[in-house]
C-alpha positions as CSV (number, residue, x, y, z in Angstrom):
1,M,0.0,0.0,0.0
2,D,1.4,3.4,-1.0
3,C,2.0,5.8,2.0
4,F,1.9,9.0,-0.1
5,D,-1.0,10.9,-1.6
6,K,-1.0,10.4,-5.4
7,S,-3.5,13.3,-5.9
8,Q,-0.8,15.8,-4.9
9,P,1.9,16.7,-7.5
10,L,5.3,15.2,-6.8
11,K,8.6,16.9,-7.5
12,R,10.2,13.5,-7.6
13,T,9.3,9.8,-7.1
14,P,9.7,8.8,-3.4
15,V,12.6,6.5,-2.7
16,F,11.9,4.1,0.2
17,K,14.6,3.0,2.6
18,K,16.0,-0.4,2.2
19,R,18.0,-2.4,4.7
20,G,21.7,-2.7,3.8
21,L,21.6,0.4,1.5
22,N,23.0,3.6,3.0
23,D,22.1,2.5,6.6
24,G,22.0,5.5,8.8
25,I,19.8,7.7,11.0
26,R,19.9,11.3,12.1
27,F,19.1,12.6,15.5
28,P,18.2,16.3,15.4
29,Q,17.4,16.5,19.1
30,G,17.3,14.5,22.3
31,F,21.0,13.5,22.2
32,K,23.7,14.3,24.8
33,I,27.4,14.1,24.7
34,D,29.5,13.4,27.8
35,N,33.2,13.3,27.0
36,R,33.5,9.9,25.2
37,R,29.9,8.9,25.4
38,I,26.8,9.8,23.3
39,F,23.3,9.4,24.5
40,L,20.9,8.6,21.7
41,P,17.1,8.5,22.1
42,K,15.7,5.0,22.4
43,I,19.2,3.5,22.4
44,G,20.9,5.0,25.5
45,W,24.5,5.8,26.2
46,V,27.1,4.5,23.6
47,G,30.8,4.9,23.8
48,F,32.8,6.2,20.9
49,Y,36.3,7.1,19.9
50,K,36.7,10.9,20.2
51,S,39.2,11.8,17.5
52,C,39.2,15.5,18.3
53,E,37.5,18.2,20.4
54,I,34.1,19.3,19.3
55,P,34.0,23.1,18.7
56,G,30.9,25.2,18.2
57,K,27.3,24.5,18.9
58,I,26.2,21.0,18.2
59,K,23.2,20.9,15.8
60,N,22.6,17.2,15.1
61,I,24.2,13.7,15.1
62,T,24.1,11.2,12.2
63,I,24.9,7.6,12.8
64,T,26.0,5.6,9.7
65,N,27.2,2.1,9.0
66,R,30.1,1.8,6.6
67,G,32.2,-1.3,6.0
68,G,30.7,-3.1,9.0
69,Q,31.6,-0.2,11.3
70,W,29.4,2.4,12.9
71,F,30.3,6.1,12.7
72,A,28.9,9.2,14.4
73,S,29.1,12.4,12.4
74,I,28.5,15.5,14.6
75,Q,27.4,18.6,12.8
76,V,28.3,21.9,14.6
77,E,27.8,25.6,14.0
78,Q,30.7,27.9,14.5
79,M,32.0,31.3,13.4
80,I,35.2,31.2,11.3
81,E,37.2,34.4,10.8
82,I,38.5,34.6,7.2
83,G,41.7,36.7,7.1
84,N,44.4,37.2,4.5
85,H,46.5,34.2,3.5
86,S,50.0,34.0,5.0
87,S,51.6,33.6,1.6
88,D,51.3,35.4,-1.8
89,S,52.4,32.4,-3.8
90,E,50.5,31.3,-7.0
91,I,50.6,27.9,-8.6
92,G,49.1,26.0,-11.5
93,I,48.1,22.4,-11.2
94,D,47.5,19.9,-14.0
95,V,45.9,16.6,-13.0
96,G,46.4,13.3,-14.9
97,V,46.0,9.5,-14.7
98,K,49.6,8.2,-14.5
99,C,50.8,11.2,-12.6
100,F,48.1,12.5,-10.2
101,A,49.2,16.1,-10.3
102,A,51.9,18.2,-11.8
103,F,52.7,21.7,-10.4
104,S,53.9,24.7,-12.4
105,D,57.0,24.8,-10.2
106,G,58.2,21.4,-11.5
107,T,56.8,19.1,-8.8
108,L,55.3,15.8,-9.7
109,V,52.9,14.0,-7.3
110,E,52.2,10.3,-7.8
111,G,48.7,9.0,-7.1
112,V,47.8,6.1,-4.8
113,N,45.4,4.4,-7.3
114,S,43.7,2.7,-4.4
115,F,41.0,1.0,-6.5
116,R,43.2,-0.2,-9.3
117,K,45.7,-1.8,-6.9
118,H,42.9,-4.0,-5.4
119,E,40.8,-4.5,-8.5
120,E,41.8,-8.1,-9.1
121,R,41.3,-9.1,-5.5
122,L,38.0,-7.3,-5.4
123,A,36.8,-9.1,-8.5
124,R,37.9,-12.4,-7.1
125,E,35.9,-11.8,-3.9
126,Q,32.8,-10.7,-5.8
127,R,32.9,-13.9,-7.9
128,K,32.9,-15.8,-4.6
129,M,29.8,-14.0,-3.5
130,A,28.1,-14.6,-6.8
131,R,28.5,-18.4,-6.2
132,K,26.8,-18.3,-2.8
133,K,23.0,-18.4,-2.2
134,R,21.7,-14.9,-2.0
135,G,20.6,-14.0,1.6
136,S,22.4,-17.0,3.2
137,N,24.8,-16.5,6.2
138,N,27.8,-17.2,4.0
139,W,26.5,-14.7,1.4
140,K,26.1,-12.0,4.1
141,K,29.6,-12.8,5.5
142,Q,31.1,-12.4,2.0
143,K,29.2,-9.2,1.4
144,R,30.6,-7.7,4.7
145,K,34.1,-8.6,3.5
146,I,33.6,-6.9,0.2
147,S,32.1,-3.8,1.9
148,G,35.1,-3.6,4.2
149,M,37.4,-3.7,1.1
150,H,35.5,-0.8,-0.5
151,H,35.7,1.1,2.8
152,N,39.5,0.6,3.0
153,I,39.9,1.7,-0.6
154,A,37.9,4.9,0.0
155,N,39.9,5.6,3.2
156,V,43.2,5.4,1.4
157,R,42.0,7.8,-1.3
158,Q,40.6,10.3,1.2
159,D,43.7,10.2,3.3
160,F,45.9,11.0,0.3
161,L,43.6,13.8,-1.0
162,H,43.3,15.5,2.4
163,K,47.0,15.5,3.1
164,L,47.8,16.9,-0.4
165,S,45.1,19.5,-0.4
166,T,46.0,20.7,3.1
167,E,49.7,21.1,2.2
168,I,48.8,23.0,-1.0
169,S,46.3,25.3,0.8
170,K,48.9,26.2,3.4
171,N,51.7,27.1,1.0
172,H,49.8,28.9,-1.8
173,A,47.3,31.7,-1.8
174,K,46.0,31.2,-5.3
175,V,45.7,27.9,-7.0
176,Y,44.7,27.5,-10.7
177,V,43.2,24.2,-11.9
178,E,41.6,23.0,-15.0
179,G,37.8,23.2,-15.1
180,L,37.4,19.6,-16.3
181,Q,34.0,18.1,-17.0
182,I,34.7,14.8,-15.3
183,R,31.2,13.4,-15.9
184,N,31.7,13.8,-19.7
185,M,35.2,12.5,-19.6
186,S,34.2,9.3,-17.8
187,A,31.1,8.6,-19.9
188,S,30.7,5.2,-21.3
189,A,31.7,4.5,-24.9
190,K,29.7,1.4,-25.5
191,G,27.1,3.2,-27.6
192,T,23.9,1.5,-28.8
193,I,23.0,-1.6,-30.6
194,E,22.5,0.3,-33.8
195,E,25.7,2.4,-33.4
196,P,28.1,0.5,-31.1
197,G,31.1,2.3,-29.7
198,R,34.7,1.8,-30.5
199,N,37.6,0.8,-28.2
200,V,35.0,0.2,-25.4
201,K,37.4,-1.9,-23.3
202,A,40.2,0.7,-23.4
203,K,37.8,3.5,-22.6
204,S,36.3,1.5,-19.7
205,G,39.8,1.1,-18.2
206,L,40.5,4.9,-18.7
207,N,37.2,5.7,-17.0
208,K,38.1,3.6,-14.0
209,S,41.5,5.3,-13.7
210,I,39.9,8.8,-13.9
211,L,37.3,8.0,-11.2
212,D,39.9,6.3,-9.0
213,Q,42.0,9.6,-8.9
214,G,39.2,11.5,-7.2
215,W,39.7,14.8,-9.2
216,H,36.4,16.3,-8.2
217,E,36.9,15.6,-4.5
218,F,40.5,17.0,-4.7
219,R,39.1,20.2,-6.2
220,R,36.3,20.4,-3.6
221,Q,38.7,20.0,-0.7
222,L,41.1,22.6,-2.2
223,D,38.2,25.1,-2.6
224,Y,37.0,25.2,1.0
225,K,40.5,24.8,2.6
226,L,41.8,27.8,0.6
227,F,38.7,29.8,1.5
228,W,39.2,29.1,5.2
229,R,42.8,30.3,5.0
230,G,42.0,33.4,2.9
231,G,43.1,31.9,-0.4
232,M,41.4,31.4,-3.7
233,L,40.8,28.5,-6.1
234,V,40.4,29.5,-9.8
235,E,39.2,27.2,-12.5
236,V,40.5,27.9,-16.0
237,N,39.5,26.7,-19.5
238,P,41.5,23.5,-20.2
239,R,41.4,24.0,-24.0
240,H,44.9,23.5,-25.6
241,T,46.8,23.6,-22.3
242,S,48.5,20.3,-23.2
243,Q,49.3,21.4,-26.8
244,R,50.6,25.0,-26.1
245,C,54.2,25.8,-25.5
246,S,54.7,27.5,-22.2
247,C,57.8,29.2,-23.5
248,C,56.8,30.8,-26.8
249,G,53.0,30.1,-26.9
250,Y,52.9,28.0,-30.2
251,T,50.0,25.6,-30.1
252,A,49.9,22.4,-32.1
253,K,49.1,18.8,-31.4
254,E,52.5,17.8,-32.9
255,N,54.1,19.4,-29.8
256,R,53.0,16.5,-27.7
257,T,55.4,13.9,-29.1
258,S,54.4,11.3,-26.4
259,Q,52.4,11.0,-23.3
260,A,55.3,12.2,-21.1
261,L,57.3,14.5,-23.3
262,F,56.6,17.9,-24.7
263,R,58.8,19.4,-27.5
264,C,57.8,22.6,-29.2
265,Q,58.1,22.4,-33.0
266,V,59.0,26.1,-33.3
267,C,61.4,27.1,-30.4
268,G,62.5,23.5,-29.5
269,Y,61.5,23.9,-25.8
270,E,61.4,20.5,-24.1
271,E,59.7,19.7,-20.8
272,N,57.6,17.1,-19.1
273,A,54.2,17.3,-20.7
274,D,52.3,17.5,-17.5
275,I,54.6,20.3,-16.1
276,N,54.3,22.2,-19.3
277,A,50.5,22.0,-19.1
278,A,50.6,23.2,-15.4
279,K,52.6,26.2,-16.5
280,N,50.0,27.0,-19.2
281,V,47.2,26.7,-16.5
282,L,49.1,29.2,-14.4
283,T,49.5,31.6,-17.3
284,V,45.9,31.3,-18.4
285,G,44.7,31.8,-14.8
286,R,46.8,34.9,-14.2
287,T,45.6,36.4,-17.5
288,G,42.0,35.8,-16.7
289,M,42.4,37.4,-13.2
290,I,44.0,40.5,-14.7
291,C,41.3,40.8,-17.3
292,Q,38.6,40.4,-14.6
293,A,40.3,43.0,-12.4
294,N,40.5,45.5,-15.4
295,H,36.8,44.9,-16.2
296,I,35.8,45.6,-12.6
297,S,37.9,48.8,-12.4
298,G,36.4,50.0,-15.7
299,R,39.5,49.6,-17.9
300,Q,39.1,48.0,-21.3
301,Q,41.4,45.3,-22.5
302,K,42.7,45.8,-26.0
303,P,42.3,42.8,-28.3
304,A,45.4,40.7,-28.8
305,G,47.4,41.7,-31.9
306,T,46.3,45.4,-31.9
307,R,48.4,48.5,-31.4
308,E,47.9,52.2,-30.9
309,E,49.1,54.6,-33.6
310,V,49.4,58.3,-33.3
311,L,48.0,59.9,-36.4
312,P,49.0,63.4,-37.5
313,V,46.4,66.1,-37.0
314,A,45.8,68.5,-39.9
315,S,46.4,72.1,-39.0
């Protein structure tokens, strides 16, 4: 029997809760916290590991189950004073698959590839679960094991992203990144029955690697951490950043001789392809900021390639 009124217009179809899927409950009131204990309505006092002090005014507590473990997320309200960043450094970042990030200062950061490292083992455990009777005790035990593996993979990725984004936000006031459309980049290439896609297996592997890097989460963490410290995250247009020479500005796909090497066909400049792209990201970001500042101040930018000439005035 439906528990909603069909006569009323719905903005979206109701989604009913299902056991084992996003298990969790939020307590907006009636809870109490006493050092390392939480009092939850209808449950009582429960001990928990207090990882840090709880600042601000507590608004609600959400209890969730992830990987066979229970977590308490405490939402607080507090005032954060946003001052000026302690540094005036600027840096451009180019993200990739083999190399997670390349900085415009020449630094290369290798990714953890947490999912790809455990992909074979995860597939093996999933085949074991597929051979068991659905709903049996052995099936549930295997499901908890797989859920724990996914939880560990996510923890490794989050730990890497948080440490890297914290270090960047501390050392640089302005960070320029590419405004990548990750949803479009990781779309499936299998196509339809009438028009099947090409290189589907290769594209599938690339999609896994892209999603495993966590580019969007990295950008989200950088955004709020820079904001808290008085810095700024700027997204730039990624068009031709990997084909343009950061030395002379010549743009051509022939400049990218390989996945790792960039060699300009005009000036002969050689550099790591990712570092060259990061330098272009920095240049494009700075140019955009200058244009925006001139627009706000009322100054007009002259189109590229134009010049002013003084013409004689007839007497």
